[in-house]
Backbone bond lengths (Angstrom), bond angles and torsions (degrees), N, CA, C in turn:
res aa  C-N    CA-C-N  psi(-1)  N-CA   C-N-CA  omega(-1)  CA-C   N-CA-C  phi
1 M - - - 1.474 - - 1.539 110.37 -
2 A 1.338 116.97 -40.52 1.461 120.34 179.53 1.525 110.79 -61.21
3 Q 1.370 115.52 -39.70 1.453 119.52 -179.96 1.526 111.04 -63.11
4 M 1.317 117.45 -40.36 1.453 121.68 179.79 1.520 110.53 -63.93
5 K 1.341 118.47 -43.23 1.467 122.15 179.87 1.521 110.40 -60.66
6 R 1.342 118.05 -41.87 1.453 121.42 -179.31 1.529 110.28 -63.59
7 T 1.340 117.46 -38.48 1.463 121.76 179.74 1.519 111.01 -64.54
8 V 1.327 116.87 -41.17 1.456 120.84 178.93 1.520 111.33 -64.14
9 I 1.327 116.69 -41.61 1.463 120.98 179.52 1.513 110.84 -61.92
10 V 1.330 118.08 -45.36 1.457 122.16 179.95 1.514 110.51 -61.98
11 A 1.325 117.33 -43.77 1.458 121.09 179.97 1.518 110.74 -62.20
12 S 1.339 117.08 -41.34 1.465 120.66 179.44 1.517 111.01 -64.21
13 A 1.329 116.45 -39.17 1.465 120.51 179.71 1.517 110.88 -62.62
14 M 1.350 116.59 -40.68 1.457 120.22 -179.28 1.522 110.60 -65.31
15 V 1.345 117.79 -38.64 1.458 120.70 178.15 1.518 109.96 -63.34
16 A 1.339 117.13 -42.97 1.461 121.07 -179.86 1.521 111.60 -62.89
17 L 1.336 116.69 -41.45 1.455 120.29 -179.42 1.516 111.05 -65.75
18 T 1.344 116.88 -40.77 1.458 120.29 -179.91 1.518 110.23 -63.19
19 A 1.341 116.59 -35.82 1.463 120.03 -179.41 1.519 112.55 -73.06
20 C 1.335 117.76 -22.04 1.469 121.22 -177.32 1.518 110.08 -89.01
21 A 1.319 117.73 64.87 1.462 121.67 178.52 1.516 109.64 -76.73
22 P 1.349 118.60 156.13 1.466 121.22 178.91 1.523 110.85 -61.40
23 A 1.337 116.54 156.35 1.458 121.34 178.65 1.518 110.00 -57.98
24 G 1.314 116.94 131.85 1.455 120.47 -179.63 1.504 113.20 87.83
25 Y 1.336 117.35 -0.76 1.466 121.21 -178.52 1.512 109.86 -65.10
26 D 1.326 117.68 131.90 1.457 122.29 -179.07 1.517 109.16 -104.28
27 G 1.319 116.60 104.73 1.450 120.41 -177.78 1.503 112.99 -64.69
28 A 1.345 117.48 -14.42 1.458 119.90 -179.57 1.517 111.99 -77.04
29 N 1.335 117.50 -11.52 1.465 120.88 179.43 1.519 109.66 -91.88
30 P 1.327 118.01 102.91 1.463 119.48 -176.94 1.510 113.26 -65.52
31 G 1.353 118.45 -19.03 1.457 120.03 -178.15 1.507 113.48 -89.18
32 A 1.348 117.21 3.70 1.467 119.93 -176.97 1.520 110.94 -64.31
33 A 1.334 115.61 143.66 1.455 120.29 -178.81 1.519 110.82 -71.49
34 E 1.322 116.63 157.01 1.458 120.91 177.54 1.522 109.78 -65.82
35 P 1.336 118.67 143.59 1.463 120.93 176.01 1.524 111.29 -57.90
36 V 1.323 115.47 149.34 1.459 120.42 -179.05 1.514 111.58 -58.16
37 A 1.333 117.36 -33.58 1.462 121.17 -177.46 1.521 112.02 -59.03
38 V 1.321 117.76 -31.87 1.465 120.25 -179.59 1.519 110.39 -65.69
39 A 1.351 115.72 -45.49 1.460 119.10 179.13 1.525 110.64 -65.06
40 A 1.322 116.77 -37.14 1.458 120.19 -178.35 1.518 111.94 -68.05
41 A 1.326 117.15 -20.66 1.459 120.06 -177.62 1.518 113.06 -77.64
42 E 1.337 117.34 -15.16 1.458 120.78 -179.83 1.520 110.05 -66.79
43 P 1.334 118.80 132.89 1.464 120.85 179.58 1.515 110.98 -66.94
44 T 1.310 116.45 141.65 1.459 121.17 178.37 1.522 108.98 -126.69
45 P 1.346 117.63 132.66 1.460 120.58 -179.65 1.508 110.38 -67.34
46 S 1.337 116.13 141.11 1.467 119.71 -179.70 1.521 112.35 -117.82
47 A 1.338 116.49 -9.44 1.455 119.46 -176.25 1.516 112.15 -76.87
48 E 1.348 117.63 -26.72 1.454 120.23 -176.09 1.523 110.50 -75.74
49 P 1.335 119.52 127.55 1.465 122.29 177.67 1.521 111.85 -58.61
50 E 1.370 115.38 -38.36 1.455 119.31 -178.15 1.525 109.99 -63.28
51 A 1.335 116.57 -40.63 1.454 120.71 -178.51 1.522 109.93 -64.24
52 S 1.336 117.06 -40.32 1.460 120.64 -179.90 1.519 110.64 -63.52
53 A 1.323 117.19 -42.13 1.460 121.10 179.90 1.509 110.64 -64.77
54 A 1.351 116.40 -40.45 1.460 120.16 -179.26 1.514 110.43 -66.19
55 A 1.335 116.49 -37.07 1.462 119.79 -178.53 1.512 111.55 -67.33
56 E 1.330 117.79 -28.30 1.450 121.42 -178.00 1.524 112.52 -83.33
57 A 1.320 117.62 -15.96 1.452 121.14 -173.52 1.512 114.78 -57.94
58 P 1.373 119.83 -44.46 1.460 119.04 -175.46 1.529 114.27 -73.39
59 V 1.324 118.84 -9.76 1.457 120.87 -173.14 1.523 112.27 -57.11
60 A 1.321 118.04 -35.93 1.464 121.20 -177.40 1.527 111.94 -61.29
61 D 1.364 117.06 -28.96 1.446 120.36 -177.89 1.523 112.62 -97.42
62 A 1.328 117.59 2.76 1.460 120.30 -177.10 1.527 110.11 -66.55
63 P 1.358 117.47 137.96 1.462 120.17 179.74 1.522 110.63 -72.90
64 P 1.332 118.26 161.62 1.459 120.71 176.09 1.526 110.68 -57.73
65 A 1.318 116.16 153.91 1.464 120.62 -174.60 1.518 112.96 -63.99
66 N 1.338 117.97 -26.95 1.462 120.15 -175.81 1.525 113.47 -92.55
67 V 1.329 118.21 11.51 1.461 122.06 -178.63 1.530 109.97 -90.94
68 D 1.324 116.31 129.80 1.463 120.63 175.49 1.522 108.45 -81.94
69 L 1.326 115.81 124.53 1.461 120.86 -178.24 1.520 111.86 -97.46
70 T 1.313 115.07 148.26 1.461 121.14 170.78 1.522 106.12 -91.00
71 E 1.323 116.33 106.54 1.461 121.37 -171.92 1.524 113.05 -88.26
72 Q 1.336 117.02 -18.43 1.458 120.69 179.39 1.518 110.87 -138.85
73 L 1.332 115.93 147.28 1.454 122.97 167.92 1.523 105.96 -119.69
74 I 1.322 116.26 124.96 1.456 121.05 -175.54 1.525 108.86 -124.30
75 G 1.316 116.60 117.03 1.454 121.44 176.32 1.520 109.39 -93.59
76 K 1.327 116.04 130.10 1.464 119.39 179.90 1.519 109.43 -158.91
77 S 1.327 116.32 176.36 1.461 121.67 175.98 1.515 109.29 -110.64
78 V 1.336 116.10 137.96 1.457 121.38 177.92 1.526 108.61 -123.26
79 A 1.326 116.46 160.20 1.457 121.72 -178.66 1.529 110.71 -57.79
80 R 1.319 116.63 139.34 1.463 125.79 176.77 1.523 113.34 71.88
81 M 1.320 118.39 -50.15 1.465 119.72 -175.89 1.525 112.14 -79.14
82 G 1.316 117.94 -36.05 1.459 120.08 -177.09 1.514 111.74 90.08
83 K 1.333 117.37 -134.43 1.464 121.50 -173.84 1.523 111.90 -74.10
84 V 1.348 114.89 129.36 1.462 121.38 179.35 1.526 109.05 -140.50
85 V 1.325 115.24 171.53 1.467 122.19 171.02 1.524 106.82 -124.97
86 T 1.323 116.63 131.87 1.459 120.81 176.72 1.523 109.76 -121.00
87 D 1.350 114.56 167.18 1.452 118.77 172.11 1.527 109.29 -90.50
88 Q 1.323 117.14 -170.59 1.462 121.09 -175.29 1.522 113.24 -65.98
89 D 1.332 117.05 -19.06 1.455 120.46 -178.81 1.528 112.90 -100.97
90 G 1.325 116.18 3.95 1.464 119.87 177.23 1.513 115.63 91.83
91 W 1.348 118.01 3.59 1.468 120.28 178.40 1.527 109.79 -73.97
92 I 1.304 116.64 130.74 1.464 121.95 -179.85 1.526 109.71 -74.22
93 L 1.341 116.12 141.03 1.462 122.22 -176.59 1.528 110.94 -105.38
94 Y 1.339 114.51 154.84 1.466 122.46 -174.21 1.535 111.37 -128.40
95 R 1.323 114.70 162.92 1.463 121.51 170.77 1.525 108.50 -124.04
96 F 1.334 115.39 160.88 1.466 123.04 -170.85 1.528 109.53 -122.32
97 D 1.339 116.86 125.14 1.462 120.53 -176.19 1.527 113.43 -64.28
98 K 1.357 117.56 -21.47 1.461 119.28 -179.52 1.530 112.65 -86.10
99 D 1.333 116.63 -2.66 1.465 121.11 169.60 1.525 108.84 -82.08
100 T 1.324 116.00 177.07 1.467 120.43 173.66 1.524 108.88 -129.92
101 A 1.323 114.95 152.52 1.460 120.83 -179.63 1.520 113.00 -106.85
102 D 1.333 117.32 -19.29 1.458 120.82 -176.96 1.526 109.22 -142.76
103 P 1.352 116.94 90.06 1.467 127.13 2.39 1.526 110.93 -80.54
104 P 1.341 117.39 157.54 1.459 119.99 178.32 1.527 111.04 -63.10
105 A 1.325 116.47 133.68 1.469 121.22 177.76 1.518 108.89 -156.72
106 S 1.330 116.02 140.35 1.463 121.37 177.63 1.521 109.74 -103.88
107 N 1.331 115.68 130.23 1.462 121.59 176.20 1.519 111.36 -113.12
108 C 1.327 116.30 17.92 1.461 121.36 177.52 1.524 108.18 -105.80
109 V 1.333 116.27 102.41 1.463 121.58 -177.46 1.525 109.31 -132.67
110 D 1.331 115.89 174.95 1.458 122.75 176.88 1.531 111.27 53.31
111 K 1.351 117.75 -126.11 1.459 120.45 -176.74 1.529 111.14 -61.24
112 C 1.306 117.25 -35.26 1.459 120.18 178.25 1.524 110.60 -57.44
113 A 1.331 116.82 -44.18 1.458 120.94 -178.28 1.526 112.47 -72.26
114 E 1.335 117.24 -16.81 1.459 119.81 175.02 1.524 110.92 -77.57
115 V 1.329 116.15 -30.86 1.454 121.37 177.80 1.528 110.52 -85.78
116 W 1.310 115.53 -33.46 1.466 122.00 -179.62 1.539 108.38 -121.59
117 P 1.325 118.74 78.83 1.468 120.94 -177.63 1.536 111.13 -60.45
118 P 1.320 117.89 125.97 1.468 120.42 179.17 1.521 111.43 -66.14
119 A 1.316 115.97 146.36 1.466 121.51 176.14 1.523 107.34 -80.89
120 L 1.320 116.75 100.93 1.466 122.04 -174.12 1.524 111.34 -90.70
121 T 1.324 115.81 155.60 1.459 120.43 -173.65 1.513 111.88 -142.94
122 D 1.344 114.75 157.87 1.457 120.57 170.22 1.523 109.87 -100.65
123 G 1.337 115.99 5.74 1.455 121.03 176.82 1.505 115.15 100.84
124 N 1.341 118.24 -0.63 1.464 120.34 -177.72 1.524 112.32 -134.12
125 P 1.329 118.35 59.14 1.469 118.78 177.68 1.528 110.20 -72.06
126 Q 1.318 116.66 146.24 1.459 120.82 173.11 1.526 107.47 -83.69
127 L 1.330 116.46 135.84 1.458 121.11 -174.52 1.523 111.24 -114.85
128 T 1.317 115.37 133.40 1.457 122.43 174.69 1.524 107.57 -137.25
129 G 1.318 117.01 117.01 1.452 119.95 179.73 1.514 114.13 76.64
130 V 1.325 117.23 8.52 1.466 122.74 176.40 1.521 107.18 -128.43
131 S 1.321 117.16 124.41 1.460 121.32 -177.92 1.526 111.05 -67.76
132 D 1.336 116.32 136.22 1.471 118.82 -177.41 1.521 112.75 -64.40
133 D 1.348 117.77 -22.23 1.459 118.46 178.88 1.529 112.16 -79.30
134 K 1.335 116.94 -3.24 1.463 121.20 176.31 1.528 112.11 -99.62
135 V 1.328 116.81 -8.75 1.456 120.84 -173.23 1.527 111.04 -107.21
136 G 1.306 115.92 133.44 1.459 121.29 177.08 1.516 109.11 -149.32
137 S 1.328 116.74 -160.19 1.459 120.03 177.41 1.520 109.25 -150.48
138 V 1.332 115.19 160.26 1.456 121.46 178.32 1.523 107.23 -136.64
139 T 1.328 116.47 141.75 1.462 120.88 178.89 1.524 109.96 -82.43
140 R 1.329 116.07 125.18 1.457 121.51 -179.70 1.534 111.08 -83.03
141 Q 1.321 116.05 173.16 1.462 120.86 -178.05 1.524 112.37 -61.11
142 D 1.335 117.28 -29.61 1.463 120.16 -178.97 1.524 112.78 -88.18
143 G 1.330 117.22 4.68 1.456 121.26 177.13 1.511 114.90 92.28
144 T 1.345 118.39 -8.94 1.466 120.19 176.62 1.518 110.14 -76.65
145 R 1.322 115.56 161.43 1.467 120.84 -179.89 1.517 109.46 -107.18
146 Q 1.327 115.55 129.58 1.465 121.63 -178.01 1.524 109.99 -109.92
147 L 1.316 116.29 137.78 1.458 121.19 178.36 1.527 110.90 -68.75
148 T 1.311 115.31 144.73 1.460 121.43 173.45 1.517 109.01 -123.67
149 V 1.322 115.70 148.03 1.463 122.48 174.78 1.523 106.98 -125.92
150 G 1.312 116.63 118.03 1.458 120.14 -174.51 1.514 111.68 63.30
151 G 1.327 116.60 26.65 1.471 121.87 -179.19 1.516 113.36 90.85
152 W 1.333 118.66 -16.55 1.464 121.95 -176.17 1.523 111.51 -89.01
153 P 1.331 118.56 126.30 1.466 120.55 173.40 1.530 109.42 -58.99
154 V 1.326 117.12 142.76 1.459 120.21 -177.58 1.531 111.29 -119.52
155 Y 1.337 114.79 152.93 1.461 122.71 -170.56 1.530 111.01 -141.09
156 R 1.335 115.11 161.25 1.452 122.34 165.00 1.524 108.00 -96.43
157 Y 1.331 116.77 175.51 1.474 121.67 178.11 1.518 108.64 -133.45
158 I 1.345 117.19 124.87 1.459 119.35 -176.35 1.526 112.14 -72.24
159 G 1.328 116.63 -10.47 1.462 120.03 175.09 1.523 112.52 -74.59
160 D 1.316 117.01 -17.26 1.466 121.00 173.20 1.519 107.64 -78.32
161 K 1.321 116.89 119.77 1.462 120.82 -174.42 1.521 113.37 -93.98
162 K 1.318 117.67 -10.53 1.454 120.33 175.93 1.522 109.01 -153.57
163 P 1.330 117.32 155.13 1.469 120.54 179.64 1.525 110.62 -55.30
164 G 1.331 115.26 141.84 1.462 120.74 178.10 1.511 114.55 95.27
165 Q 1.339 118.06 -14.49 1.465 120.16 176.68 1.522 110.37 -77.84
166 W 1.341 116.36 156.45 1.473 120.27 175.76 1.522 109.51 -138.42
167 K 1.333 116.06 52.14 1.464 121.11 178.79 1.529 112.28 -66.74
168 G 1.334 116.76 -12.54 1.455 119.86 178.75 1.513 113.77 -84.84
169 Q 1.326 117.28 -2.90 1.464 120.52 -177.66 1.525 111.47 -61.24
170 A 1.351 116.17 121.39 1.472 125.15 175.91 1.523 113.43 68.33
171 V 1.336 118.19 16.08 1.464 120.34 176.94 1.533 109.48 -59.67
172 G 1.324 115.23 130.20 1.461 120.31 -179.91 1.509 113.74 64.19
173 G 1.316 117.24 6.43 1.459 120.82 -176.77 1.518 112.90 69.33
174 T 1.354 116.28 13.16 1.472 119.91 -175.58 1.527 113.58 -129.53
175 W 1.330 117.42 -12.44 1.465 120.66 -178.09 1.524 110.26 -110.44
176 F 1.333 116.18 132.14 1.463 119.77 -177.19 1.529 110.22 -142.58
177 V 1.323 114.50 148.40 1.460 120.28 173.09 1.522 108.10 -57.85
178 V 1.336 116.46 135.20 1.460 120.58 -178.83 1.528 110.27 -94.69
179 Q 1.322 115.95 141.14 1.458 122.55 176.98 1.534 109.34 -92.34
180 P 1.333 118.28 165.50 1.471 120.46 -179.05 1.521 114.82 -60.35
181 D 1.342 118.02 -18.35 1.464 120.05 177.28 1.522 112.08 -95.46
182 G 1.348 116.72 2.30 1.461 121.12 178.73 1.517 114.26 92.90
183 K 1.325 117.55 -8.21 1.460 120.30 -179.43 1.530 111.04 -79.09
184 K 1.342 115.94 159.98 1.455 121.00 177.09 1.525 109.88 -71.27
185 N 1.325 115.86 138.43 1.453 120.48 172.88 1.535 107.32 -91.52
186 L 1.320 116.23 114.18 1.456 121.36 -177.88 1.525 111.63 -110.99
187 S 1.339 115.80 19.74 1.464 120.16 -175.26 1.516 113.25 -67.71
188 C 1.307 117.27 -36.02 1.464 120.76 -173.39 1.523 108.87 -133.11
189 L 1.330 116.28 95.51 1.458 120.71 -177.44 1.521 110.23 -106.46
190 P 1.342 117.38 138.11 1.463 120.73 178.50 1.525 111.04 -74.47
191 K 1.324 116.23 162.39 1.460 120.10 174.09 1.524 108.90 -75.66
192 G 1.311 116.55 138.14 1.452 119.64 -178.33 1.515 111.39 74.86
193 T 1.333 116.20 -164.90 1.468 122.48 -179.75 1.520 108.90 -120.90
194 P 1.330 117.53 105.03 1.468 119.89 -179.07 1.527 111.49 -62.82
195 K 1.339 115.25 151.16 1.453 121.41 177.46 1.520 109.12 -103.48
196 A 1.316 116.64 144.25 1.464 120.92 -178.78 1.522 110.77 -67.88
197 V 1.321 115.97 152.01 1.454 120.44 172.65 1.523 108.93 -67.37
198 A 1.321 116.46 161.40 1.466 121.03 -179.64 1.519 110.46 -74.55
199 P 1.330 117.24 154.43 1.475 120.10 174.42 1.517 109.88 -61.73
200 P 1.319 118.10 159.80 1.467 120.77 178.31 1.524 111.46 -54.58
201 A 1.340 116.48 143.06 1.470 121.50 -175.98 1.513 112.94 -62.57
202 D 1.350 116.76 -29.56 1.463 119.71 -177.60 1.518 112.02 -92.01
203 S 1.316 116.21 19.58 1.462 121.51 -177.64 1.520 111.50 -58.85
204 G 1.333 115.06 136.26 1.457 119.94 176.28 1.520 110.39 -108.42
205 S 1.314 116.65 21.16 1.455 121.42 -174.91 1.520 111.42 -64.20
206 N 1.334 115.28 148.64 1.470 120.24 176.20 1.521 111.06 -100.81
207 D 1.342 116.41 21.00 1.450 120.10 -179.74 1.519 110.50 -61.21
208 A 1.308 116.87 125.30 1.467 120.99 -177.75 1.519 112.45 -68.91
209 G 1.347 116.40 -13.81 1.447 119.08 -178.02 1.508 112.81 -71.81
210 G 1.343 118.21 -17.31 1.449 121.84 179.24 1.511 111.82 56.14
211 S 1.335 115.99 -137.28 1.456 120.15 -177.87 1.513 112.52 -75.66
212 G 1.320 117.21 -0.52 1.453 120.72 -179.53 1.510 113.95 -83.47
213 Y 1.314 117.85 17.19 1.460 121.79 178.75 1.532 110.00 -53.97
214 S 1.314 117.58 130.44 1.458 119.86 -174.94 1.522 114.49 -136.22
215 Y 1.337 118.23 9.68 1.463 119.13 -178.81 1.518 110.51 -66.94
């Protein structure tokens, strides 16, 4: 009887974990990766010295506690725009023409990064619709790691007020929605050259450009 009770408990736990998908998780995508919680539920030995040393190894690369991470990259097609990449919450991601892909490098810092928050990572994003050989990371000036797609660092845009918007498309003639292969999506371009929204009013940035931000 005790054995049967233990089996029921384990089965219930697995159902609960499956239901606890990450925010923005689309259950209709059969190729979606398993939630992180499932992997974390696996028992890990702690008595082995080697295991303890291995567990401590990644700590040096861990991001600061107050950094918001992009836990998923999701490649999909949306109406009008076509192929895009979003994060786990559905925010569309962008690339910047003043960055470089070979080698990967980000040139969006200070006030620019306040308007275009970099998609930061701990090195293990879950991928859906984006090939793992297209995804990498680059170390930023502040020591955080930013996700790259096709070598290009990727960002969100604070001018997008809800998931699925792409108000950052063609801003300054240098920002474009990124496709799952890292290329610019040029399917839906606005008339003229949109200007970026201003950095947050409470910004503490030391950017020498001041209010002249123009990215």
